[in-house]
Wavefront OBJ file of the C-alpha trace (Angstrom):
o trace
v 145.730 220.463 -174.913
v 143.441 223.570 -174.340
v 142.961 225.173 -170.894
v 139.312 226.357 -170.741
v 139.248 229.736 -169.001
v 135.587 229.168 -167.699
v 136.455 226.157 -165.814
v 139.606 227.651 -164.168
v 137.421 230.745 -163.311
v 134.672 228.383 -161.598
v 137.019 226.218 -160.019
v 138.937 229.098 -158.256
v 135.528 230.696 -157.299
v 134.276 227.370 -155.898
v 137.548 227.017 -153.758
v 137.260 230.573 -152.590
v 133.571 230.175 -151.662
v 134.566 227.342 -149.566
v 137.382 229.025 -147.880
v 134.905 231.792 -147.006
v 132.410 229.094 -145.761
v 135.040 228.264 -143.289
v 135.320 231.886 -142.019
v 138.282 233.054 -144.156
v 137.799 236.398 -145.970
v 141.338 237.247 -145.829
v 144.637 235.243 -145.290
v 147.743 236.395 -143.172
v 150.941 236.159 -145.192
v 153.210 234.245 -142.668
v 156.120 234.243 -145.308
v 157.095 236.880 -147.671
v 159.977 235.966 -149.815
v 160.134 232.848 -152.152
v 162.350 231.124 -154.586
v 161.287 231.708 -158.297
v 162.604 229.834 -161.265
v 162.843 232.315 -164.224
v 160.355 231.557 -167.066
v 162.994 230.493 -169.610
v 163.693 227.632 -167.380
v 160.610 226.742 -165.711
v 158.910 224.590 -168.641
v 162.254 222.853 -169.766
v 162.399 219.499 -167.775
v 165.596 218.482 -169.684
v 167.827 221.089 -168.193
v 168.260 221.743 -164.527
v 167.733 225.448 -163.957
v 171.201 226.980 -162.967
v 169.804 230.095 -161.475
v 166.943 230.986 -159.024
v 165.696 234.469 -158.145
v 163.502 235.718 -155.220
v 160.123 236.841 -155.446
v 157.998 238.663 -152.718
v 154.312 238.102 -151.977
v 153.830 241.395 -150.454
v 155.035 242.980 -153.631
v 152.817 240.779 -155.765
v 149.930 241.698 -153.760
v 150.671 245.394 -153.787
v 151.225 245.212 -157.623
v 147.811 243.485 -158.003
v 146.094 246.100 -155.678
v 147.661 249.032 -157.564
v 146.724 247.487 -161.023
v 143.005 246.760 -159.796
v 142.684 250.258 -158.343
v 143.829 251.806 -161.745
v 141.852 249.448 -163.650
v 144.959 248.116 -165.477
v 144.980 244.299 -164.886
v 146.559 242.573 -167.746
v 147.729 238.898 -168.286
v 151.181 239.684 -166.886
v 149.257 240.099 -163.483
v 148.711 236.477 -163.421
v 152.254 236.046 -162.505
v 151.520 237.821 -159.171
v 148.498 235.848 -158.638
v 150.055 232.665 -159.193
v 152.652 233.364 -156.620
v 149.880 234.146 -154.169
v 147.742 231.194 -155.138
v 150.846 228.671 -154.726
v 151.156 230.191 -151.191
v 147.450 229.698 -150.517
v 147.857 226.113 -151.928
v 150.802 225.276 -149.741
v 149.212 226.894 -146.602
v 145.641 225.957 -146.915
v 145.491 222.514 -148.944
v 142.193 221.525 -147.484
l 1 2 3 4 5 6 7 8 9 10 11 12 13 14 15 16 17 18 19 20 21 22 23 24 25 26 27 28 29 30 31 32 33 34 35 36 37 38 39 40 41 42 43 44 45 46 47 48 49 50 51 52 53 54 55 56 57 58 59 60 61 62 63 64 65 66 67 68 69 70 71 72 73 74 75 76 77 78 79 80 81 82 83 84 85 86 87 88 89 90 91 92 93 94
């Protein structure tokens, strides 16, 4: 399977536009820390992960802001974005 980046970009843009129509221009973080499954275990459904680590939404957002301000965003920052997007999808499902 191939993932179309244009489709992902449009879907995210459409969802954010809907949120803005509902008066949301920023989102309060009511939680900060979250459980994270290390990458080497995340996509192996045949073995239960034997370790978890902790992520922090505030750190994820700060890292994004710093990378954006320094014009140094890269693919790795998708990890930061995905943690925040996961929070948004849990907090604002509709």
